[in-house]
Each structure stands twice: as C-alpha cells, then as structure tokens.
N, C-alpha and C positions, 0 to 999 in steps of 0.2 A: 657650804658645800652642797652641790646639787647632784642628783643622779640623772645622767643623760645617756643618749645613745647616738650613733651615727647611722644614717641611712646608707644603703649599698653604694649609691653614687658618690657620696662624700668619702666613704671608706676606701673606695677603689684607688683614689690618688695616693694613698699610703702604702699600697701593696708593692711598691718598689723595694720595700724592706721585707725580706722573706720571714722575718720573725714577727711581723705585724699580724695580730689576730684577724682572721677574715670574717668572723661572724657579724653581720650587720645587725643592728638593734641590740647588741650586747650591752648590758648596763655597765656604765663606767662612772666612777666618782670624778666630778669635774672640780678641779682645784684651780682657783684663779691666782695668777701671779706667783709662780714659783721661780726662783732665781737659778739660772743656768748660764755659766760662762759670762757673768756680768750683766746679763739682760734678763728681763722678766717675761715669762711665757705662761699661757694658760695650758694646763695639762689635763688629759683624760687618762684615768688609770682604770683598766678593766677590772671588773668584779668577776671572779672565777669560782666555780663551785667545786672543782677537782684539782687543786694544787697538790702536786706530788708530796708524799710524806718526807721525801729526801730533800725538799727545798729548804735552804737555810732561812731562818726566821727573819733575817734582815731584808729578804727579798719580797715580803708580803706583810700585810696587816691582817690579822685573823678577824673573821666575822663569825657570828653565830652560824652553826651548821644548818644547811637547808636539806630538804628531802632528796635532792639530786646528788648530794655529796656522798661519794663512795666511802666505805669503811677505811679508816686510817688516812684518808685524804683530808685536805683543808679547804675551807671556803674563805676567801679573802680578797683583799684589794692587792693585785699583783703588780708590784712596782716595776719588775723587769719588762713588762709589756706596756709601760706608759708611753704616751706620745703627745706632742704639742698639738693644740687645736685652735681654730678660730671659734671662740665661744658663740659667735653669731650663727654658726653653721651646725650646731648640735641640736638635737631634739630632746625635749623633756621625756624622761623614761616614765612609763605608766607604773606608779607605785601603789595601785589598788591591790587589795588583798591583805590578809592579816600578816603574812610573813614579811612583805615589803614594808608595811607600816611599822612592824617591829624593828626591821633593819634600819629604817630611817631614824627612828628614835635612838638606836645604837650609834649610828653614824653621827648624828647631831651631838650626842654625849661625848663621843671620842674625836670630834673634829680636830681639835688642837693637836692631839697626839698623832693623828693620821697625817696632818699637814707637816708636822715636824719629821715624822718618819719618811715621808716622800722627799722632803727637802734634804734630809741626810743621805738618802739614796742618790739623789742628783749630785750632791757634793762628792760623794764617793765615786760616782760615775765620771765626773769631771776629772778626778785625779787618776783616771785610767783603770779603775777597778770595774770593768764591764763584765758582768756575769755571762756565762754561756747562755745562749738563747734570748738575750736581751735585745730590745729594739735598738736600732741605730738612731739615737736622738739627734745627732748632727745632720744626718741625711734627712730625717723627717722634718727638722726645722727648715732645711732648704726647700723641701716640698711645700711646706706651709707658706713660705715667703714668696713662692712663684705667683 
C-alpha cells in the first residue's frame, strides 16, 4: 500500500460526483486491485483527520489521531469517499516528518486488515448498501474509463 495524492488537474475529472472530496494533494491510501462487480480496479481511499463521531465504524479504518483531529472526531481511511484511479496518474505523497513516518509504520502493519475492510465495504456497496454521502463508484469508473 502506498500513500498518494492527486493534483488539481487529475482530481477535476472526478468532480462530476458531488460527494467526491475536492482537496487536491489530500493523502490517500492507494490499494491495488480491489474487486468490484467482477472486475479489478485500483482505488484511492482518502485519509481524513476529522471523521464525525457519528460515522459507523464499518465506513472507515481508524488511524492514530493527528494534531488536526478535533476532540471526539476520528482520523482514518474513509471508505465512503473511495474512488477508482489510474495508478500511473497519482503522485507520491510526501511522508517526511515524524507523524507521517509513524503513520506509514502503522499502515504497513495493518495493511492486510485495511485491504480486507476496503474489500468488504465494496462488496456491501455492490449489494446496494450505499451509505449516505458515499461516492458514486459506478459513475467514477465510467469517468476513469473515458
């Protein structure tokens, strides 16, 4: 698993989905080859520092809290905002700094669990269990394939 980001130009094509996060250069976990509707896609899953305390636990994978995380909020990999990507068009995220190095160690240790949780989210999504505020994966796959 790599930590990547998209530049503003690449991110712009995904803005056809109003639930797509708009912040360019946001760190995302890049997971190669998750299965969705019988095909395999590369997915970027945004890392967010202020996931609402009301968010069900199956919608994100918790990460160690960072200094920008508000009280009672969660820092994590937010599944409902995942989107398919062309892995050749993502940028390596700068992991310099002690916090990012600590987070990378955590992500490496938890990689199998994170991938399993993402795949489970996609299976549930496929079955029609689409959480409110989730990205439209089918629409974003069409955008990716253009």
